[in-house]
N, C-alpha and C positions, 0 to 999 in steps of 0.2 A: 377652289375656283372652277367653275364649269368651263367647258370648251367654248361655249358661246361668249362668256365673259372675256376669256382670253382672246378670242377672235375680235371682239369689240375693241379691246386695247390696241391690238395690232392695226385695226382700221383707223383708229384715232391717231396713232403714231404716224401712219402714212400721210394723213391729212396734215399733221403738224410739220412733218419733214417738208412737204410741199410748200407750206406757208413760210417756213424759215429760210428756204433757199440753201445755198452752199453753207456748210458748217461742219465742225468736227465733234464727234461724240463716240464713246465706246459702242461698238457694234452690238446691238440687241439688248443693251443694258436698260434702256428706257422701258421696254416691254417687260423685261424680267423683274425690274423693281416695282413697276406698277402692279404686277401680279401678286406682290407681297402685301400683307397687312402693314399699314404705315408704322405701327409701333412694334410689329413683330409678333411672334407666337412661341409658345412653349409646349414641350411634350415631356412625358415622364415614362420611366421604364416599368412602373408598377401601377396597378389600379386598385389593388386590395392588399392589405398587410394585416398581420395579427397584432393585436394590442400587446405592447411590451416586448415584441420580438426584435431581433437584430437584423438589420437590412442594409443594403447599399441602395440608396435612392439617387437616381440621376435625373436632374432637371436640364433639359436641352433647350436653350433659348436661341431661336433664330432671329437675328437682327432684322428689323423691318426696313421698309423703304426710307425711313428717317435716317438710317445709319446711327452711329454712336460717335459723338464728338470727342475730341481730345479732352481728357480730364473729367469725363462723365462717369456716372456710376449707375448700377442697377441694384435692386433689392428683391430678394425672394423672401416673402414675409408669411407669417402664420399667426394665429390668434394667441393672445397673451396667456390664456388659461391653460394652454397645452403644456403638459409636463414632459414633452419630448426631451431627451437628454441634451445637456448643454454641449454645443459644438466647440471644437478646439482646432487650432491650426499649427500647434508647435511640435506635435509628434505624429508622423505619418503611420507609425506602427501601432498606435494606441487607439482606443475606442473613440468614436464620434469625431474623427478627423474629417475636415471638409477641404475641398480643393476646387479651383476653377481653372479652366484652361481654354485657350483660344483655338478655334479651328476655322481656317479661312475657307471661304467658298471658292469654287473655280472662277477664274477671271474670264471675262469675255474679251475678244480682241480689242485692243486699245485702252483697256482699263488698268489703272495702277493698283498695285497691292495696297492693302491697309498698312498703316505705319505703326500700329500698336506694338509696344515692346513686350508688355506682360500684363497680367491681371493680378490684382491683390485682393485677397478675400479675408473677411473678418465676420464675427458674429456679435450682435448687440441685442440684448434682451428688450431694450426699449428703443430700437433703431427706427421705428416708424410710428404712425398714428394708430391709437386704439380704434378698432379692436385688433388690427393686424400689427401688433407692436413688435413681436419678435422678428428679427431681420438678419438674413445672411446677406452681407453687403459686398458687392464686387466693384472694385475701382479699376477703371481703365488707365493704364500707366503709359504715358509718353506716346501718344498717338491716337488715331481714330480707327473705327471699325467700318467696313463696308456693309451695305445691305446684303443680306443673305449669309453673312458670316455667323458663326455659332459661338456661344459661350456655354460650356458644359460644366455644370456644378454637380459635384459628387458629394452627397451627404453620407458620411460613413465610408469614405474611400477605402477600399480593401486592397488596393494594388500593392501596398507596401507590407501587407500582412495583418492589418488591423481587423478587428471583428465586425466592423460596421458601426451603425448607429442604432441606439435603442429607441424604438418608436414610442409614442405616447402610450400610457398604460390603460387608457379607457377607450371604449368603443365610440365610434362616431360614424354616422351614415355618410357624411360628406365632409371629410377633413379637406381643407383647402390650403394650397400654397398660392398666394397672389403675388405676381411680379409687377414691380414698378420700375419704370425706365426714365432716366434723365437724358433724353436724346441730344440736347444741345449743350450739355455741360453747365447748366445754369442752376442746378440743384432744385429744379422744379420738375416734379415727377408726373408721369402719365401711367395709367393702369394698362397693363398688357391684357387684351381681351381674352376671355375664357380661362378662368382659373384652372390649375391642376387640381383635380378632385380625386381623392383616394378614400376608399372605404376602409375604416379601421375596424376589424372584426374581432370577436372574442377568441380566446384560446381554448385548449381542451378543458373538459370538466376537471375541477380540482377540489372543490369543497361544497358543502351544503350550508344553506343559510335558512334558519327557522326563526320566525317572528310571530309572537302572539301577545295578547294583553298579559301583563305580569300578575294581575290578580283578577278575581271575579267574585261576585256573590254566588251562593249555591244555585245551580241549575240555570244560570244565565249563559246563553250561548257564547262560546269563545271562538271568534274567527281566528284563523291562522294561515300563514303562508310558508311553504317550503320551496326554496329555489336552488338551482344548480349554478354555481359560479366558477369562473376560471381563477387562476392563481392571483390575478390582480383585482378580483372582486367584480368582474363583469358578468352579466347574466349570459348563460349559455343557451343555445337554441337547438330545437329539433332532436329531442332525445327519445321520445316515444317508449318509455320504460315505466314499469310500475314502481311506485315509491311506497315504502312501508312506514307507517306511523304507529308507534306504540305508546300507550298511556300507562305509566308505571307509578306505583305507590309503594314505598318501603322496599324497593327492589323487585317487587312482583308486578308482572304485566297484567293489567286489568282489561284492556281492550287493544285490539290491533285493527288498524284501518289500512286498506290498500287504495292508494290514489294514483291515477295514471298521469304521468308527465306527457304533455302534448307532443305528438309526432312532428308538428310544425309550430313554429313560433317559440316564444320564451319558454324555457324549461322551468316552469313554475306552476305549482298546483296548491290548492288550499281549500279550506272550509270557510264559507261565508256565514253571514248572520243566520241564514235559514238552516244551514247544515252544521253549524259550529258545535264543538263539544259542550255537553252539559254535564257538569260534575258536581257531586256533593261536597260538603265541607272537607277540607284536607289539603295536603301538600302533594304536588304531582310533578313527575318528570315526563316531559314529552321527548321521545327519542325517534329520530327519522333517519332512514338509510335507504339506499337504492341497491337491492340485491344484484341487479344486473351490472352495476358499476362497483365492484368490490374494492377498487382503488380509492374510492371516495370514503373518507372516514365518516362515521355517523355523527350527527349533530344533535344537541340536546337543548331543551328550554324548560325552565322551572316556573310553575304556576302555583300560587296560593289561592285557595277558595275558602272564604269565610263570610259569615253574615254581617260582621261588624265593619266591613269596608264602607267608606263614605259614599261610593257610587257603585252602580252595577258592575262597571269595569272602567279602567282608565282609557282615555283617548290620547293618542299620540299625534302631534302636529309638527309639520315642517312648513313654516310660514315664509320661507325665503329661498326660492328656487328660480334660477335663471334659465331661459331657453335660448335658442340660437338667434333670436331677434335682439338680444342684448348680451353678447359675449358669453352665452351659454352653449350647450351642446344639444342638438336635435330640437324638435318642435315643442311648443307648449303642451300639445296633446300627448306626445311621447312621454314627456316628463311627468305629467299628471298620471298617466297610466302606469308608469314605472313606480311612482310613489305608492299607488294603491296596490299594485299586483306583485311587486318585488319588495319594496320597502315595508309593505304591510302596515302602513300608517292609516290614520283616520281623517286627518285634516291637512290640506295642501294649500300653499300660497304661491300662485304664479306671480313672479316678481319681475318688473321691468325697470332698468336704470332709466330715470326719467329724462336725462339729457340726450339719451341715445335712441329711445324708442320712437319709431315713426307712428303717425296716426293709424295708418293701415295695419301695421303689425300689432299695435295695441288692440285693435278691434278683433283681429284674428285670435289673439290670446284670450280676450274676453269670451269669445265664442267657445273656445276650448274649455274654459273654466265652467261656463254655464251648462255645457253639454255633459260634463262628467260629474257635476254636483248632484248627488242623490241623497236627500234627507233619509237618515236611518242607516246608510251604508258608507257614504263618503261625502265629505264636505270640502268644497274648493272656494277659495277667496282670491280676488284680484288684489295685487299689491303694487304700489308705487314705491320705488326706492328713490328717495330724495337724496341726491348726490352732492350735497354741499361740502366744501372742504372743511377741515377741522377748525380753521379760523372763523368759520361761519356757523359752527355748531356740530358739524360732522354728519355722517350718514344716518338717516332715519328711514325706516320703512313705514309706510302708511297702509294699513290693512283696511280695506273697504268691507265693513261687516254686513251691510244691508243688502237687500235684493234689488234696490234701485241702481240705475247706472251711476258709476263713480263720477265725481266731479273732476275727472282727469282724462285726458290732458287739459281739458278746458272746463271752466265752470259755466253756470247758466248765463253769465254775462259775456262769455266768449274769451275770458282772460285765461291764459295758460298757467297751470299750476306746477309746471316743471321748475327745477332750479334754473335751467337755461336750455336753449336748443342748440345742440352742437354735436352733429353726427355726420357720418360719411355720406348720407343722402341729402343733407341740407342744401338749400340753394344759397349760393354766395358763401363768404367766409367770415362774415361778421357774427359775433355772438349775440343771440337774442335772449336777453336776461328776463327771467321770470320771478320765481319766489326765492329771494336771497336777501338776507340770511335767514336763519331758522325761524325767527319771529314772523316772517312773512309766510312761511309754511304753516305755522300755527293759525295765522289769520285766515288761511284758506279753508280750514276745517273746523275751527272752534265753534261755529254756529250750530253744528250737528255733531257734537263731541261723542254722543252715545253710538253713532253709526261709524265711528272711526277708532282705530287703535294705532298709535304711533309707537314704534319700537326702535329706539336708538341702538346702534351697534358699533362694533369695532371695525371689522371688515378691512376695506382699503383706506377710506377717509375716516379716521378714528373719531368716534363720538367724544366730545369734551363735555363733562358734566357741569360746566359753568352755566349751562342752559337747562331749563326743565320747565315743562308745562304739566301741572298735576292732573288736569282733566283729560288731556289728550295722550300723554305718555304714561302708560300704566305698567309696562314691562320693559326690561332692558335685556338685550341678547348678550349672554356671557359665554357661549361656546358655539363654535361653528367649525367648518373645515379649515378656517384660517387659524384656529388654535383654541386654547382654554383661557378664559379671562375672569377668573374668580376675583381678581384684584379690582375689576371694574364694579362688581356688585358691592364690595366693601366700600369703595369710594362713594357711590351714591347713597349707601346706607349711612355712612358717617356724616354726610351733608344734610341728613334729615329728609331725603326724598322718599316718598311712599311708592316705591317701584317694586314690582315683582320680577321674577326671573323668567327668561325664555332662552331657548337654544334652537338653532336651526342649522340646516346644512350650508346655507349660502352657496348652493350647489351650482357649479358651472360646467360639470362634466357628465350631465345626463344620468346621475345616479342618486336622486333625492330620496329622502326617508332615512337620514342617517347614513349618507353615502360613503362608500369605501374610500379610503384615502388614496391620493396620488402621490406624486413626488413634487418637489419644489414648493410653489406658493401655497397650494392646498394640500397640506401634508398630514392632516389627522382626520379621523372620522368626523363627518358632519354631525351636528347636534340635533336633538329633538326636544320639544316642549311637551311635558305631560300635563293633561288638563283634567280637572275634576268638574264634570258637567253631567246633568241629568239625562240628556239625550244628544244624539248626533245630528244636529242641524245648525244652520248658520246662526240663528237667533240664540240658541242655547250655548253654543261654543263661543259666540261673541260676548255674551254676558259673563261667562266664566273667565275668559281672557281679560276682560276689563276689570273683573273683580279680583284679579291676581291669584286665582285658585289654581296655581301652576307649580310645577317643578321643572328643572332643566337637567337633561342628561347629555352625555357626550356621544350620543348616537345609539345607545342601547335602550331596549325596552325595560329599563329599570323603573322603580317607583319610589317616591319619598312622600310619605303622608304625615302631616303634623297637625296638631289640634290643641287649642287651649279652651277647655270647656266646650261650648257650642261653636267656637270659632275655628274654621279651617285656616290653613296657611293663606296669607294674603289679606286677611281681614284687618281693619283698623277698628279698635274698640276700647272702651273704658273697663278698668278692672280694679277691684279692691284687694289689697293684701298681696301675698306671694302668688305668682302665677305658675301653675304646673302645666308644662308643655309635654304632650304625648308625641312620640315619634315612632315611625315604622319604616325601616329601610328594606326594600325588596330588590335583590339583584340576581346575578347569575354565577359569577366566578368566585364570590366570597368577599364579604366586607372585612377590611383590615383597619380602617381608620374612620372615626366619626367625630364631628365637632359641631359646636354651636357658637354663633357670633352675635355680637350686638355692635353698636356704633363705635365701641372702643376696641374691638378686635375679638379674638377668641375668648370665650368665657367658660367653655366646657369641652372635654375631649375624651375619647376612648381609643386605646390601642388594643385591638383584638388579639394581636400576636402575644402581647404581654399578658392579657387576661387568660388566654388559653395555655400559657406556659411556654417559655422560650426553649428552643432546641439547644443542645450543647454544641451543635456542629453546623447549623444552618444560618447563613448570613446573606445579606443582599447589599449590593451597591446600586443606588438609584441616583439618576441625574435628570435635570430638567430645567424648565423655565424658557425664557426667550431673551434675545439680545435687547430688543426695543419693543415698545407697545404698538408701533405702527406697522404698515403694510408688510414690508419685507423683514419680518421679525425673527425668523427662525435662527436657532443656533445649530451649527454643523459641528458635531462632536466627533473627535477621533481620540481614542485613549487606550490605555493598557492598565490592567490590574495585575500587580505582582504579589503573590502570596508567598511569604517567607515564614519559616518556622512551623509550617504545617503543609500537608499535601492536599491538592485539589482532588476530591473524590468524584465530583460531578458538578455540572453547572447547566443552567437554562436561562433563557431571556424571557422578559415580559414587556408588553407595551410597544414592541417594535411594530410599526404600522404597515410596512410593505417589504417586498423582497430585497430592496437595496439597503435596508438596515440590517445589520448582522453582528454577531459575536462569534469568536472562534478561539480555539486553543492556540496560543502563540508560542508555546514552549513548555518545559516541565513545570515552571512556576508561574506562568503568565496566561492571561485571557485578554484578548484585544477586542475592541468594539468600535462600531461606527454607526451613528444615528443622528437624526435631526429632531429637535424639540421646538414646539411652538407655544409653550406654556404648559404642555403635557410633560410627562416624565417617562423615561425608559429605565429598565433595570436588568440586572443579572443576579440570579440567585446562585449561591455557591455552597456546596457541602464540603467542609474541610475536615481533616482528621482530628483536630482539636483547636480550641480557641485560646487557651491560657497563654501560650507562648507565641501566638500568631503576631506577625507584623505585616501590615498591608500597605503597599505603596501604589497610589493611583496618580497617573500623570497623563497629560494629553493636551489637545489644542481645541480652541473654539473659533470657528471660522464664520464668515458672513456671506450674505448673498453676493453672487458674482454678476453684477449688472453688465459690465463690459470687460473684456480681457480674457486671459487664458484660464479656463476652469480647471486645468491641471495644476495651476499654481495656487498657493494659499491666498486667501483674502482674510487676514486675521481680524477678529473682533477687537477693535482698537483698545477698548477698556479692559479686556481680559483675554489676551491672545492665547494664553496657556494656563495650565494649572498643575500643581504638584502637591500631594497630600499624603502624609504618612500617619497611620494610626496603629494602635496596638490592640491585640485581643483583650488585654487586661482592661483597657479603657472601655471597650465595647461591653465586656462582661459587667462592668460597674454601672454604665449609663443606659445600656440597651439600645441607644441610638446616638449617633454622632453626625453632625452636619457642618459643611463648609459653605458659607455664602460667597457667591462669585460675582455679585453685582448684576448689571443689566436689569432686566425685568424678571426678578425672582429666579435668576440662575443659581443652581445649587448642586452640590454633591452630598449624598447621605449614605452612611453605612449603618445598617440596621440588623438586629437579630430577628429571626423568624420562628414561628411555631411549627411543630410537626403535625399538629392537629388540623383537621379540616376547618377552614374559615366558614362562618355561617352565611348562608344566602339570605336569610331573613333575620333582622335584628330589631327589637322593639324595646321601648323603655320610656322613662320620664326624666325631664330636667326641671328643676325648680328655679324660678327667676325672681330675684328680689324686687320689691316695688320701688324702683329707682328710675325716674325719668331723665332723659338726656336734656341738655340745655334747650333743645327745640321742642320740648314738651311731651315726649313719649319715648318709649324704649322699643326699638326694633330688634327682633331676635329671629335668626334664620339658621338652618341646619345645612351641613355639607357632609358628604361621605365619599370614600374612595375604595374601590375594589382592588383585588390583587393584580388585575391586568391593567390598572390605571384608569379604568372607566370611572366616571365621577357623576355625582348628582348634587344639586342644590335645591333647597326649597325656597319659595317666596317667603318673605319675612312675615311674622306677626307684628303688627304695629300697636303696641300696648300702651295706652295712656293710664298710668296709675294715679289713683286719687279718689 
């Protein structure tokens, strides 16, 4: 407040005193309180923190002129997508402890002290309204607070010896704490002006990330990107160092390229269409390192070049990316540039939750999409996420494939095509209903079906396949940062729906293009859709997507190409006699399991460990699945592997997504582990001294999402809170693989034998399919593969009508 404003308050008070005549009031309090914001103000001790670091964050709320009534409460909230560590209030010496304390302001003459006795604090992951759902809630106990008093909230209180609180793991230009106050004790909240804004910055360089097309025809330019990331997968900035890229074949270096990392901006460099590698037929290893940063391990990427690939190169699409206008991170333009320049993908979908996006923000997003769309180098689509609840059909994305303005939020008649209007900026509190249920969404776009692509998905409001529109819905999303959902594709296939596969990041953390995993809700790598298209422009990509010429990956630039005669994956066609399906899997870490499915389930499989010959001493424990198919699905595993009758020679883990998942030696005969699975699987490979007399005991617990309560205490999965499994080496030698089903949504434990031989990165072959139609008149056949690191791929089905 300026000096002039303060003097004006004093003059007005002098006039008021004259008008009132004789009276009693605390001396100077009127002027003091009038100088305060009515709802108060908040300050913070930090303005910038490192992603994933440990901090003590202090939010100092000064009570405004309103005061705080007896029984009132305040909330310090932040957005639901943040994976900031869960706060606890039970152990002051442990991590993520939060506290709240009252500090009285000095009293003026004649003023009574506030009567508040204490403050109570708790944390609730859904304690406020989306997007600011996560809430630290402070209750005023037995009394009121004066204007000018302070409530000091410590996140990661270190005063009792705790390490602090672990900050969210991803960067954000403007992370916000927003405070809400219930000044009258009526549970009606008012926003405290001026959010606490903190920049969450990247950490030190820790690894390199190289992405390129997985295959190409000879001499076709191969664009590629190499980026420097921190330990949590965030892009690092301002490196200004040369990067070395080597092209190798059969162990020999054919070419060496020196690329300069920028001195300012993202530490990412690459070759575009004009400067991309042009290679003759063969198999190649691309190897990148930064000589000036010897602590960074080199990174590699494998490329196959052959004339018989169906397109010049694959295109990779992420059609489901949120920005800060609908509970994402950073702007639409930032996300699009990240997808292109760091994710190294070709097709991007800016996605807005339809109930939440405002007209103004949607237009800004459209502007960003149109500015970055460049035929031949990068394609961007606008996407509406229709957010109907599962009882109305579940989440569907609408990809607007054409160049004309989308019929969203309003069509030509001025009718809005949202599910409903319900956001923090809306006028009034009544829900304005739009397109609900999903049949009304179909009605909005069926008149121009070729210009639209509807993709149902799991996400938060799970798609229920009781509904399907064959002209509009051509793909179904079966992997994202929410998890892996191969069971959903099998569901729609057995119903006779002619749907292909898609995978997307469903990114909320500003890292699209198969984004790095975080912790909590978004706990696995985001997915990608592989596209077989002749050229990189909206029309060609749109036709390929609607034709189902796709495969889905769990975020990697893998490829899966299948064909039946002249028909690529996704085609529906008639066929006489046995059908021979050609397949080609192209990966990075090595394929270990391949399978084919029809409407009845698995019809063919290959175990590459078995084919290459089992080791006499190498085994693996693998666990995975999810508790439920819906939003808060993950299973939190803690377990111990006890090896008896043999000694542990060595062990290593695969599939762990981030630094808070781990395994460790827990004693002479034991290995302990902790991880979360979302439909994916994690594993520990163990080399033992011998298998014949081995006895393995696996035991542990499966916990659930902690919505409210003490995160230091267990929240057991009610249907399977623990597990205990004993197996013998003799049984494993006999069967090669043993599995224990644990219920939930495909929860399992598996003990498997492994090969000593390198697993192949490229696998090709044929599968013969008998001429048998399903009851719905055709036979759908699709392929699936898993690599050693649990990265997966699915093909769109061939829909074969025999006769």
